[in-house]
C-alpha positions in Angstrom: -5.7 -6.2 -14.0 -4.9 -5.3 -10.3 -3.4 -7.5 -7.8 -3.1 -6.5 -4.3 -1.5 -7.9 -1.0 -1.1 -6.1 2.3 2.3 -5.1 3.4 3.9 -4.2 6.7 5.0 -0.8 5.6 3.5 2.7 6.3 2.7 3.2 2.6 1.5 1.4 -0.5 3.8 0.2 -3.3 3.3 -0.2 -7.0 4.5 -2.4 -10.0 3.4 -2.1 -13.4 3.7 -4.8 -16.2 3.1 -3.6 -19.7 4.0 -6.4 -21.8 5.1 -6.0 -25.4 2.6 -8.3 -26.8 -0.4 -6.2 -25.3 1.4 -2.8 -26.0 3.7 -3.2 -29.1 5.4 0.3 -28.8 7.5 1.4 -26.2 5.9 4.9 -26.3 2.5 3.2 -25.4 4.0 1.1 -22.8 5.6 4.3 -21.3 2.6 6.1 -21.3 0.6 3.5 -19.6 3.4 3.4 -16.9 3.4 7.1 -16.5 -0.4 7.5 -16.1 -0.5 4.5 -13.7 2.0 6.2 -11.6 0.5 9.5 -11.5 -3.0 7.9 -10.5 -1.6 5.7 -7.9 0.1 8.6 -6.1 -3.4 10.6 -6.0 -5.1 7.5 -4.9 -4.4 7.6 -1.1 -4.2 3.8 -0.7 -3.9 1.9 2.6 -0.6 -0.2 3.2 -0.9 -2.5 0.2 1.4 -3.7 -2.5 -0.4 -3.2 -6.1 0.7 -4.8 -9.2 -1.0 -3.5 -12.4 -1.0 -5.7 -15.4 -2.3 -5.4 -18.9 -4.8 -8.2 -19.6 -5.8 -7.3 -23.3 -4.2 -5.4 -26.1 -4.5 -1.6 -26.0 -3.7 -0.7 -29.5 -2.1 -2.2 -32.7 1.3 -1.5 -34.4 -0.5 0.3 -37.1 -2.6 2.6 -34.8 -1.8 5.6 -32.9 0.7 5.0 -30.1 -0.7 7.3 -27.7 -4.1 9.0 -28.4 -6.4 10.9 -26.0 -8.9 8.0 -26.1 -6.4 5.6 -24.9 -5.5 7.9 -22.1 -9.0 8.6 -21.1 -10.0 4.9 -21.2 -6.8 4.0 -19.1 -7.5 6.8 -16.6 -11.2 5.5 -16.2 -10.2 1.9 -15.6 -7.3 2.6 -13.1 -9.2 4.9 -11.0 -12.1 2.2 -10.8 -9.3 -0.4 -9.8 -7.7 1.9 -7.3 -10.8 3.2 -5.7 -11.9 -0.4 -5.1 -8.8 -0.8 -2.7 -9.5 2.4 -0.5 -10.3 2.1 3.0 -13.9 2.7 3.9 -14.3 6.1 5.5 -15.5 6.0 9.2 -18.0 8.8 10.5 
């Protein structure tokens, strides 16, 4: 889930909330935060404050903590969210 609000700064800011109830393992939460920050830097967003929050569980305690599938799904969803916030290009 992505929450946004305009800010008065010349750049965008990011906050990431990865709750333990949705990602029980610390390694999973850290991966989510790392991938989110990486894609945020590449997104070229306008002057907005963004908060990314998990809204459903991403894996179980018994499953793999960081899998290629998890990273691919996370990247796809974050790119969709960040691209929805970019300024329309003027021609």
